A tleap script that builds the chain and sets N, CA, C and O, in Angstrom:
source leaprc.protein.ff14SB
mol = sequence {
  NGLU GLY TYR GLY PHE THR THR VAL PHE PHE
  ILE ASP ASN GLN ASN GLY TRP VAL ALA GLY
  ASN ASP ILE TYR LYS THR LYS ASP GLY GLY
  ASN ILE TRP THR LEU ASP PHE ALA GLY ILE
  ILE GLY ALA CYS ASP MET GLN PHE VAL ASN
  LYS ASN CYS GLY TRP LEU ILE THR HIE ASN
  GLY GLN VAL CYS LYS TYR GLY GLU CASN
}
set mol.1.N position { 108.742 68.808 115.442 }
set mol.1.CA position { 107.925 68.253 114.519 }
set mol.1.C position { 107.224 69.829 113.497 }
set mol.1.O position { 107.074 70.951 113.981 }
set mol.2.N position { 106.939 69.453 112.170 }
set mol.2.CA position { 106.171 69.809 111.254 }
set mol.2.C position { 105.158 69.787 110.879 }
set mol.2.O position { 104.539 68.761 110.597 }
set mol.3.N position { 104.711 71.041 110.780 }
set mol.3.CA position { 103.339 70.917 110.713 }
set mol.3.C position { 102.951 71.625 109.163 }
set mol.3.O position { 101.881 72.229 109.096 }
set mol.4.N position { 103.803 71.548 107.957 }
set mol.4.CA position { 103.487 71.777 106.430 }
set mol.4.C position { 103.417 72.838 106.803 }
set mol.4.O position { 103.926 73.384 107.782 }
set mol.5.N position { 102.170 73.528 105.312 }
set mol.5.CA position { 101.227 74.577 105.485 }
set mol.5.C position { 99.929 74.714 105.712 }
set mol.5.O position { 99.094 74.212 104.960 }
set mol.6.N position { 99.528 75.609 107.084 }
set mol.6.CA position { 98.032 75.484 107.888 }
set mol.6.C position { 97.416 76.953 107.309 }
set mol.6.O position { 96.395 77.503 107.721 }
set mol.7.N position { 98.143 77.341 106.449 }
set mol.7.CA position { 97.611 78.382 105.910 }
set mol.7.C position { 97.755 79.532 104.984 }
set mol.7.O position { 98.803 80.178 105.003 }
set mol.8.N position { 96.795 79.839 104.177 }
set mol.8.CA position { 96.989 80.893 102.753 }
set mol.8.C position { 95.968 81.919 102.775 }
set mol.8.O position { 94.790 81.995 103.124 }
set mol.9.N position { 97.258 83.038 102.042 }
set mol.9.CA position { 96.441 84.101 102.483 }
set mol.9.C position { 96.840 85.275 101.055 }
set mol.9.O position { 97.931 85.829 100.918 }
set mol.10.N position { 95.567 85.440 100.061 }
set mol.10.CA position { 95.390 86.016 99.227 }
set mol.10.C position { 95.269 87.811 99.265 }
set mol.10.O position { 94.518 88.293 100.113 }
set mol.11.N position { 95.974 88.676 98.393 }
set mol.11.CA position { 96.064 89.924 98.679 }
set mol.11.C position { 95.264 90.104 97.672 }
set mol.11.O position { 94.386 90.954 97.822 }
set mol.12.N position { 95.327 89.497 96.608 }
set mol.12.CA position { 94.846 89.936 95.363 }
set mol.12.C position { 94.815 88.563 95.007 }
set mol.12.O position { 95.018 87.619 95.771 }
set mol.13.N position { 94.461 88.497 93.410 }
set mol.13.CA position { 94.526 87.053 92.009 }
set mol.13.C position { 96.179 86.949 92.131 }
set mol.13.O position { 96.692 85.982 92.694 }
set mol.14.N position { 96.999 88.058 91.540 }
set mol.14.CA position { 98.293 87.175 92.293 }
set mol.14.C position { 99.225 87.172 93.262 }
set mol.14.O position { 100.029 86.256 93.090 }
set mol.15.N position { 99.467 87.913 94.335 }
set mol.15.CA position { 99.740 87.938 95.097 }
set mol.15.C position { 99.506 87.223 96.863 }
set mol.15.O position { 98.982 87.845 97.787 }
set mol.16.N position { 100.036 85.853 96.940 }
set mol.16.CA position { 99.525 85.150 97.831 }
set mol.16.C position { 100.958 84.692 98.772 }
set mol.16.O position { 102.070 84.682 98.244 }
set mol.17.N position { 100.727 84.300 100.317 }
set mol.17.CA position { 101.738 83.339 101.023 }
set mol.17.C position { 101.082 82.071 101.300 }
set mol.17.O position { 99.919 81.970 100.909 }
set mol.18.N position { 101.694 80.931 101.996 }
set mol.18.CA position { 100.894 79.906 102.560 }
set mol.18.C position { 102.423 80.235 103.771 }
set mol.18.O position { 103.451 80.911 103.803 }
set mol.19.N position { 101.913 79.561 104.337 }
set mol.19.CA position { 102.800 79.056 106.319 }
set mol.19.C position { 102.594 78.391 106.383 }
set mol.19.O position { 101.461 78.074 106.021 }
set mol.20.N position { 103.605 77.327 106.994 }
set mol.20.CA position { 103.199 76.658 108.276 }
set mol.20.C position { 104.776 77.103 109.201 }
set mol.20.O position { 104.618 78.108 109.894 }
set mol.21.N position { 105.764 76.672 109.249 }
set mol.21.CA position { 106.879 76.902 109.780 }
set mol.21.C position { 107.984 77.686 109.043 }
set mol.21.O position { 109.004 78.174 109.528 }
set mol.22.N position { 107.439 77.706 107.411 }
set mol.22.CA position { 107.929 78.659 106.554 }
set mol.22.C position { 107.248 79.080 106.021 }
set mol.22.O position { 106.342 78.292 105.747 }
set mol.23.N position { 107.066 80.461 105.468 }
set mol.23.CA position { 106.257 81.076 104.689 }
set mol.23.C position { 106.578 81.408 103.059 }
set mol.23.O position { 107.243 82.393 102.738 }
set mol.24.N position { 106.263 80.874 102.505 }
set mol.24.CA position { 106.405 81.142 100.461 }
set mol.24.C position { 105.326 81.726 100.373 }
set mol.24.O position { 104.297 81.497 101.008 }
set mol.25.N position { 105.676 83.142 98.929 }
set mol.25.CA position { 105.064 84.368 98.771 }
set mol.25.C position { 105.364 83.443 97.029 }
set mol.25.O position { 106.383 82.813 96.746 }
set mol.26.N position { 104.408 83.602 96.323 }
set mol.26.CA position { 103.814 83.848 95.427 }
set mol.26.C position { 102.894 85.320 95.169 }
set mol.26.O position { 101.940 85.869 95.721 }
set mol.27.N position { 104.132 85.699 93.538 }
set mol.27.CA position { 103.145 87.052 92.718 }
set mol.27.C position { 102.998 87.043 91.437 }
set mol.27.O position { 103.283 87.960 90.667 }
set mol.28.N position { 102.318 85.475 91.043 }
set mol.28.CA position { 101.917 85.366 89.542 }
set mol.28.C position { 101.056 84.229 89.824 }
set mol.28.O position { 101.373 83.171 89.281 }
set mol.29.N position { 99.665 84.250 90.832 }
set mol.29.CA position { 98.646 84.068 91.071 }
set mol.29.C position { 99.111 82.093 91.593 }
set mol.29.O position { 98.552 81.013 91.401 }
set mol.30.N position { 100.066 82.418 92.111 }
set mol.30.CA position { 100.376 80.902 92.280 }
set mol.30.C position { 101.183 79.783 92.113 }
set mol.30.O position { 101.410 78.790 92.804 }
set mol.31.N position { 101.699 80.324 90.636 }
set mol.31.CA position { 102.624 79.454 89.977 }
set mol.31.C position { 103.424 79.007 90.171 }
set mol.31.O position { 103.520 77.780 90.191 }
set mol.32.N position { 104.850 80.224 90.524 }
set mol.32.CA position { 105.595 80.136 91.111 }
set mol.32.C position { 106.159 80.138 92.817 }
set mol.32.O position { 106.036 81.300 93.204 }
set mol.33.N position { 106.549 79.531 93.599 }
set mol.33.CA position { 106.100 79.734 94.875 }
set mol.33.C position { 107.836 80.118 95.082 }
set mol.33.O position { 108.512 79.537 94.233 }
set mol.34.N position { 108.415 80.730 95.768 }
set mol.34.CA position { 109.837 81.028 96.535 }
set mol.34.C position { 109.726 80.915 98.035 }
set mol.34.O position { 108.550 81.151 98.313 }
set mol.35.N position { 110.271 80.715 98.893 }
set mol.35.CA position { 110.910 80.933 100.210 }
set mol.35.C position { 110.834 82.696 100.669 }
set mol.35.O position { 111.625 83.614 100.454 }
set mol.36.N position { 110.031 82.668 101.102 }
set mol.36.CA position { 110.149 84.287 102.133 }
set mol.36.C position { 110.724 84.298 103.273 }
set mol.36.O position { 111.667 85.079 103.404 }
set mol.37.N position { 110.350 83.490 104.356 }
set mol.37.CA position { 111.093 83.776 104.844 }
set mol.37.C position { 111.044 81.899 105.651 }
set mol.37.O position { 110.199 81.077 105.294 }
set mol.38.N position { 112.374 81.529 106.967 }
set mol.38.CA position { 111.953 80.401 107.494 }
set mol.38.C position { 112.204 80.324 109.191 }
set mol.38.O position { 113.163 81.026 109.510 }
set mol.39.N position { 111.901 79.999 109.731 }
set mol.39.CA position { 111.841 79.371 111.117 }
set mol.39.C position { 110.693 80.142 111.670 }
set mol.39.O position { 111.131 81.155 112.214 }
set mol.40.N position { 109.732 80.082 111.725 }
set mol.40.CA position { 108.338 80.475 111.787 }
set mol.40.C position { 107.971 79.283 112.846 }
set mol.40.O position { 108.251 78.229 112.275 }
set mol.41.N position { 107.387 78.980 114.340 }
set mol.41.CA position { 107.263 77.938 114.523 }
set mol.41.C position { 105.073 77.982 114.296 }
set mol.41.O position { 104.138 78.433 114.958 }
set mol.42.N position { 105.207 77.348 113.199 }
set mol.42.CA position { 103.915 76.812 113.648 }
set mol.42.C position { 102.726 77.847 113.080 }
set mol.42.O position { 101.842 78.001 113.923 }
set mol.43.N position { 102.538 78.485 112.013 }
set mol.43.CA position { 101.720 79.839 112.409 }
set mol.43.C position { 100.104 79.193 111.630 }
set mol.43.O position { 99.957 78.448 110.661 }
set mol.44.N position { 99.147 79.807 112.471 }
set mol.44.CA position { 98.133 79.273 112.277 }
set mol.44.C position { 97.092 79.740 111.430 }
set mol.44.O position { 96.209 79.078 110.885 }
set mol.45.N position { 97.359 81.269 111.377 }
set mol.45.CA position { 96.342 81.974 110.731 }
set mol.45.C position { 98.046 83.429 110.107 }
set mol.45.O position { 99.218 83.622 110.432 }
set mol.46.N position { 97.033 84.016 109.126 }
set mol.46.CA position { 97.385 85.115 108.592 }
set mol.46.C position { 96.650 85.945 108.126 }
set mol.46.O position { 95.652 85.531 107.536 }
set mol.47.N position { 96.899 87.515 108.234 }
set mol.47.CA position { 95.759 88.682 107.390 }
set mol.47.C position { 96.855 89.213 107.134 }
set mol.47.O position { 97.779 88.983 107.914 }
set mol.48.N position { 97.137 90.260 105.729 }
set mol.48.CA position { 97.485 91.007 105.105 }
set mol.48.C position { 97.246 91.881 104.832 }
set mol.48.O position { 96.310 91.794 104.038 }
set mol.49.N position { 97.606 93.134 105.043 }
set mol.49.CA position { 96.821 94.925 104.299 }
set mol.49.C position { 97.380 95.263 103.310 }
set mol.49.O position { 96.961 96.119 102.530 }
set mol.50.N position { 98.343 94.675 103.213 }
set mol.50.CA position { 98.692 95.419 101.343 }
set mol.50.C position { 99.827 94.252 101.370 }
set mol.50.O position { 100.056 93.649 102.418 }
set mol.51.N position { 100.543 93.957 100.136 }
set mol.51.CA position { 101.215 92.944 99.562 }
set mol.51.C position { 102.926 93.096 100.336 }
set mol.51.O position { 103.619 92.086 100.456 }
set mol.52.N position { 103.437 94.499 100.811 }
set mol.52.CA position { 104.393 94.093 101.579 }
set mol.52.C position { 104.085 93.741 103.340 }
set mol.52.O position { 105.080 93.348 103.948 }
set mol.53.N position { 102.858 93.858 104.103 }
set mol.53.CA position { 102.625 93.672 105.543 }
set mol.53.C position { 101.604 93.273 105.989 }
set mol.53.O position { 100.543 93.894 105.921 }
set mol.54.N position { 101.764 92.140 106.533 }
set mol.54.CA position { 100.729 91.438 107.901 }
set mol.54.C position { 101.432 90.456 108.857 }
set mol.54.O position { 102.538 89.986 109.123 }
set mol.55.N position { 99.903 90.421 109.280 }
set mol.55.CA position { 100.144 89.733 111.064 }
set mol.55.C position { 99.882 88.118 110.469 }
set mol.55.O position { 99.411 87.728 109.400 }
set mol.56.N position { 100.359 87.452 111.548 }
set mol.56.CA position { 100.660 85.882 111.466 }
set mol.56.C position { 100.822 85.551 113.109 }
set mol.56.O position { 101.717 85.920 113.869 }
set mol.57.N position { 99.712 84.776 113.369 }
set mol.57.CA position { 99.897 84.272 114.666 }
set mol.57.C position { 99.978 82.320 114.389 }
set mol.57.O position { 99.614 81.531 113.517 }
set mol.58.N position { 100.898 82.238 116.130 }
set mol.58.CA position { 101.200 81.232 115.539 }
set mol.58.C position { 100.550 79.809 116.739 }
set mol.58.O position { 100.269 80.106 117.900 }
set mol.59.N position { 100.442 78.791 116.384 }
set mol.59.CA position { 100.084 77.750 116.850 }
set mol.59.C position { 100.385 77.750 118.893 }
set mol.59.O position { 99.956 76.944 119.719 }
set mol.60.N position { 101.065 78.712 119.056 }
set mol.60.CA position { 101.365 78.837 120.816 }
set mol.60.C position { 101.026 80.412 121.231 }
set mol.60.O position { 101.722 80.959 122.086 }
set mol.61.N position { 100.102 81.008 120.690 }
set mol.61.CA position { 99.318 82.057 120.200 }
set mol.61.C position { 100.365 83.550 120.397 }
set mol.61.O position { 100.138 84.425 121.232 }
set mol.62.N position { 101.418 83.556 119.501 }
set mol.62.CA position { 102.174 84.385 119.599 }
set mol.62.C position { 101.917 84.977 118.099 }
set mol.62.O position { 101.747 84.353 117.051 }
set mol.63.N position { 101.943 86.437 118.346 }
set mol.63.CA position { 101.407 87.314 117.194 }
set mol.63.C position { 102.479 87.244 117.041 }
set mol.63.O position { 103.196 86.851 117.962 }
set mol.64.N position { 103.147 87.699 115.475 }
set mol.64.CA position { 104.449 88.139 114.152 }
set mol.64.C position { 103.759 89.406 113.600 }
set mol.64.O position { 102.556 89.388 113.338 }
set mol.65.N position { 104.457 90.416 113.436 }
set mol.65.CA position { 104.049 91.421 112.465 }
set mol.65.C position { 105.603 90.838 111.189 }
set mol.65.O position { 106.808 90.646 111.353 }
set mol.66.N position { 104.566 90.745 109.903 }
set mol.66.CA position { 105.658 90.231 109.138 }
set mol.66.C position { 105.765 91.405 107.916 }
set mol.66.O position { 104.850 91.928 107.281 }
set mol.67.N position { 106.992 91.586 107.843 }
set mol.67.CA position { 106.671 92.213 106.601 }
set mol.67.C position { 107.275 93.885 107.612 }
set mol.67.O position { 107.602 93.905 108.799 }
set mol.68.N position { 107.246 95.222 106.536 }
set mol.68.CA position { 107.247 96.553 106.613 }
set mol.68.C position { 105.388 97.300 106.012 }
set mol.68.O position { 104.602 96.920 105.143 }
set mol.69.N position { 105.366 98.099 106.703 }
set mol.69.CA position { 104.306 98.895 105.946 }
set mol.69.C position { 103.872 99.442 105.248 }
set mol.69.O position { 102.695 99.781 105.373 }
savepdb mol mol.pdb
quit
């Protein structure tokens, strides 16, 4: 079962992510999106501390670190 995109987060006006079962990233304010990670099972929220590190919460309550500090 797919959830589509269920959460979006922009760290600034250029760098952002959308997530559901996969994570897509933009570096140009949303003009071009690229697949950054596949296989998340239903991300429902995410927060980033910088362009390289963030946290995802899934629909089943799992917390996942994304990227590096």
